[in-house]
N, C-alpha and C positions, 0 to 999 in steps of 0.2 A: 504494499500499500504506500509506504514512504516513497519508494522509487517512483512509482506512478505519480505521485503528487509532485515530486521533484521535477519530473521531466515537463510537467505543464506550468511550472512557475516560470514566466518569462524573465523575470529578474535573475533566477538561478541557472536557467537553461542557456544562456549566452556565455556563461562562464566556461573558459576553456578546460578546466579540471573537472567539471561536473557533467553527469550524463544529460543529454538533451535531445530535442528533436533534430533531425538531420537538416542541414541547410539553414540553421538559424543564423549563421554569420552573414548571409547575403543581405539581411536588413540593415547591417551596418557597413555595407560595402563602401569603401572609400577610394575606389579605383578613379573615379573622375575627380581631378583636381578642382579647388573651389572656383565658382563663376566669377569672372572678373566683373567687378563693380561697375567699371567704366563701360563695358560691353552691355550689361543690364540697363544701364542708364539710357544708352542709345537705342537698343532694339527691344527693351522690355525684360523684365526678370524671367518670365516663363520661356521666352524663346532662347534667351541667353543660357538658361539651364539645359534646355533641350540640346542646343549645340554642344554644350559642355559634356553631356552624357553621351553623345555621338562620337566619342573617342574610338569606339568600335561600332560597327553597323548593329543597330537594334531595331525590334518591332515597335509598333505603337503601344502594344500591351506592356512591353517591358519598360519603355519610356514612361508611360502612365504610373507604373509602380515605383519607378526610381524617383519621379518628381513629384508625385501626389496629385497630379492633374488628371482629369477624366480622359478616358481614351478618345472621346469626341473633341475635347479641348487640344489634345495632343495632335489629333489629325488636322484640325484647323491650322494650328501654328506650324506644323510640317509643311502644309500647303503653301503657306505664305513664305516660309523659308525656301521652299523649292522654287517659287516663282522668282525669288531674289537671287537664285543661283547659289544658295549656301548649302543645299541638301540635294542629294540624289536618292533615288529609290530603285530597288531591283527585287524581283519575286524570287523566293526560294521556296519551291513547292506551293503550298497554300499561304505561305507568310511573306508580306511585304517588308523588306528590310530597308532601313534609311541609314544614310552615310553622310558625313560632312564631305564638302568639296575642299579643294585646296584654298579657295578664296575664303571659306569658313575657318579653316585652319589658320590662315594669315591673320584674319580678323581677332581670332582668340589669342594668338601669340603677341599681336600688337597691343591688345588690351591688358595683358598680363604683366 
């Protein structure tokens, strides 16, 4: 019983030396560097966050999870970013993956 309760306690499950659900660490994934404040001031925080999280190609669902935006909101922002030439998309099976363009990389690097 104690082991079962321990596994479902979010405060304890994330501790590296205690048992917990698999993949818990993805909640605290810090792979993306902090979003540049200057970039957020120019294109908006949500779009800057999306570009920042596109350090590797990702789906709208994954971006929604990482940013806290709704999938519909992510899709609208990605359409705008794509129109501006900052994002490309390609289909992998049934999933559409989005990636930054070199122009977006340059924009992020300049703002950092």
